[in-house]
C-alpha positions in Angstrom: 18.7 -10.3 5.9 18.7 -6.6 6.4 21.5 -6.3 4.0 19.8 -8.4 1.3 17.0 -5.6 1.6 19.4 -3.0 1.4 21.1 -4.6 -1.9 17.7 -5.1 -3.3 16.9 -1.2 -3.0 20.4 -0.3 -4.2 19.9 -2.5 -7.4 16.7 -0.5 -7.8 18.3 2.7 -7.5 20.8 1.7 -10.3 18.0 0.8 -12.7 16.5 4.2 -12.2 13.3 3.2 -10.4 11.8 6.1 -8.7 9.7 4.1 -6.1 9.8 1.0 -4.0 7.7 -0.6 -1.6 8.7 -2.5 1.5 6.6 -5.3 2.2 5.6 -5.7 5.8 2.0 -7.6 5.0 0.8 -10.8 4.2 2.7 -13.2 6.3 6.0 -12.2 4.8 9.0 -11.8 6.9 8.8 -8.3 8.3 5.0 -8.9 9.2 6.1 -12.3 11.1 8.1 -9.9 13.3 5.2 -7.3 13.6 2.6 -10.0 14.8 2.4 -11.7 18.3 0.9 -14.6 16.5 4.4 -15.4 14.9 6.7 -13.5 16.9 7.5 -15.7 20.0 11.2 -14.2 20.5 12.0 -13.3 24.2 15.0 -10.9 23.2 14.7 -7.2 22.2 12.9 -8.0 19.1 9.9 -9.8 20.7 7.6 -9.2 23.4 6.2 -5.6 23.6 4.9 -3.5 20.5 8.0 -1.5 20.5 10.1 -4.6 20.3 8.1 -6.3 17.9 8.5 -3.1 15.4 12.3 -3.0 16.1 13.5 -5.0 13.3 11.0 -3.9 10.5 12.1 -0.3 11.4 15.8 -1.2 11.2 15.2 -2.6 7.7 13.2 0.4 6.7 15.9 2.8 7.9 18.4 0.9 6.1 16.5 0.7 2.7 15.6 4.5 3.1 19.1 5.2 3.5 20.3 3.0 0.3 17.4 4.6 -1.6 18.2 8.2 -0.6 16.4 10.9 -2.9 13.7 8.7 -4.2 10.3 7.3 -2.8 10.0 4.3 -0.3 6.4 3.3 0.6 5.4 0.3 3.0 2.7 -2.1 2.6 1.4 -3.6 5.8 -1.5 -5.6 7.0 -4.1 -3.5 8.7 -5.1 -6.5 11.1 -4.4 -10.2 10.8 -8.1 -10.7 11.6 -7.2 -13.1 14.2 -8.0 -12.3 18.0 -4.8 -11.6 19.9 -3.1 -10.9 16.6 -1.8 -7.7 15.0 -4.6 -5.1 14.7 -5.4 -1.6 13.4 -4.3 0.0 16.8 -0.9 -1.4 16.2 -0.9 -0.5 12.4 -1.6 2.9 13.4 1.5 3.0 16.0 3.6 1.6 13.3 2.6 4.1 10.7 3.6 6.9 12.9 7.1 5.3 13.5 7.5 5.0 9.8 6.6 8.6 8.9 9.0 9.9 11.7 11.6 7.9 9.7 10.9 9.5 6.3 8.4 7.0 4.8 6.8 8.3 2.0 3.4 6.4 1.5 1.8 3.6 3.4 -0.3 0.8 1.6 -2.9 -0.7 3.9 -3.8 -4.2 3.1 -4.7 -7.0 5.6 -4.6 -10.7 6.6 -2.3 -13.2 5.0 -0.7 -14.5 8.0 -2.8 -17.2 10.0 -5.4 -19.8 8.8 -7.7 -18.8 11.6 -8.2 -15.3 10.0 -12.0 -14.6 9.5 -12.0 -11.6 6.8 -15.2 -10.0 6.2 -14.9 -10.2 2.2 -16.9 -7.5 0.6 -16.8 -4.2 -1.5 -14.1 -1.7 -0.1 -14.0 -4.1 3.1 -10.3 -2.7 3.7 -11.3 1.0 3.3 -12.0 1.4 7.1 -8.5 0.3 8.1 -6.9 2.8 5.7 -9.2 5.6 7.1 -8.0 4.8 10.7 -4.3 5.1 9.6 -5.1 8.1 7.6 -6.3 9.9 10.7 -3.0 9.7 12.5 -0.4 10.4 9.7 0.1 12.9 7.2 1.9 11.0 4.4 -0.4 9.4 1.7 -2.4 6.5 2.6 -3.1 3.8 0.0 -6.1 1.5 0.2 -7.0 -1.8 -1.7 -9.5 -4.7 -1.9 -12.4 -5.4 -4.2 -12.7 -2.0 -5.5 -13.7 -2.5 -9.0 -16.1 0.5 -10.0 -15.3 3.9 -11.1 -17.5 5.5 -8.8 -16.5 3.3 -6.0 -12.8 4.4 -6.3 -13.7 8.0 -6.8 -15.8 8.1 -3.6 -13.2 6.7 -1.5 -10.9 9.6 -2.5 -13.6 12.3 -2.5 -14.5 11.5 1.0 -11.1 11.2 2.3 -11.0 7.9 3.3 -7.7 7.4 1.4 -5.3 9.3 -0.7 -4.7 6.7 -3.4 -6.5 3.4 -4.5 -4.6 0.4 -5.6 -6.1 -1.9 -8.3 -4.7 -5.5 -9.2 -7.4 -8.1 -10.2 -9.5 -5.3 -11.5 -6.6 -4.1 -13.9 -6.1 -7.8 -14.8 -9.6 -8.1 -15.7 -9.5 -4.7 -17.8 -6.1 -3.3 -18.4 -7.7 -0.2 -19.9 -9.7 0.5 -16.4 -8.0 3.9 -15.9 -8.9 5.1 -19.3 -12.5 3.9 -18.9 -12.6 5.8 -15.5 -11.4 9.0 -16.9 -13.7 8.9 -19.8 -16.8 8.3 -17.2 -15.6 10.8 -14.7 -14.5 13.7 -17.1 -10.7 13.4 -17.0 -8.0 13.3 -19.6 -5.3 10.8 -20.2 -2.3 11.1 -22.4 -2.2 8.8 -25.4 0.4 7.9 -28.0 -0.6 9.7 -31.4 -1.5 6.3 -33.0 -4.3 5.8 -30.4 -6.0 9.2 -31.1 -8.2 7.7 -33.7 -9.5 5.3 -31.2 -11.2 7.8 -29.0 -14.7 7.0 -28.4 -17.1 9.5 -30.2 -18.9 10.5 -27.1 -15.5 11.1 -25.1 -14.4 13.9 -27.6 -11.8 15.2 -25.1 -10.6 12.0 -23.4 -7.1 12.0 -25.2 -4.4 14.5 -24.8 -1.8 14.0 -27.2 1.7 13.6 -26.4 
């Protein structure tokens, strides 16, 4: 399995991709190793936090080596939202180990492992998890989860809770969300020449021509 991750990273490198993300969240294989809920092993890959982190770190190191000279990020569930499961303290320890091994950024999500999860869903509900990780690492920290408004995203960055905001459903709903955010917050976006005539009259400096 480790070599399958490596082969995937090598293919990405050959394609010219500049950034990949190793998925250690949402109940996928590497999350299953991390969480005491699913990792019931009694060998060197189970039991203590150090042992549960061993295989995900081995995979990361192998992928990092295969993708040398380019950026490797990791996505992790900050908590399982289940008593006795993976939690933010363990996430912080894992983040520090990843950073020591050359991780370029860490993306903090949560949950997805166990049906018993109790998630307090609401706007920015995962931001405190990112804030906790950001307090213990220097690498960029990405947050996500019900972040929909321009001001909401800007406040997260401005207050230092995270370095980047990830958007998924928000972008599916409004593919031009970044343009609209730039317009409202006084920034510029680069646009092809054929788009320049679509610039709204009240945002006269929004588009920076290619």
